[in-house]
C-alpha positions in Angstrom: -12.5 2.5 4.7 -14.9 0.0 3.1 -13.7 -2.7 5.4 -14.7 -0.5 8.4 -18.0 0.3 6.9 -18.9 -3.3 6.3 -17.6 -4.3 9.8 -19.9 -1.6 11.4 -22.8 -3.0 9.4 -22.2 -6.5 10.6 -21.1 -7.8 7.2 -18.0 -9.6 8.4 -17.3 -11.5 5.1 -17.3 -8.3 3.0 -15.2 -6.5 5.6 -12.6 -9.2 5.6 -12.6 -9.1 1.8 -11.9 -5.4 1.7 -9.3 -5.5 4.4 -7.5 -8.3 2.5 -7.6 -6.2 -0.7 -6.2 -3.3 1.1 -3.4 -5.4 2.6 -2.6 -6.8 -0.9 -2.3 -3.4 -2.4 -0.1 -2.2 0.5 2.0 -5.4 0.9 5.2 -3.5 0.2 4.5 -0.7 2.6 6.6 -0.1 5.7 5.5 -2.4 8.5 5.0 0.4 11.0 2.2 2.1 9.1 -0.8 2.3 11.4 -3.4 1.5 8.8 -1.6 -1.7 7.7 -1.3 -2.8 11.3 -5.0 -2.1 12.0 -6.2 -4.0 8.9 -4.0 -6.9 9.8 -5.5 -7.1 13.3 -9.0 -6.8 11.9 -8.5 -9.7 9.6 -7.0 -11.8 12.3 -9.9 -11.2 14.7 
């Protein structure tokens, strides 16, 4: 959620940092989990 908050505030660098932390913590999760897919797309864009 912090990634979303920072993204909405326009702080892209902090948003990416938090998305990447989330993805690192969830790296072993099933690939079809919506939150993982969303965070991956946010970092890519």
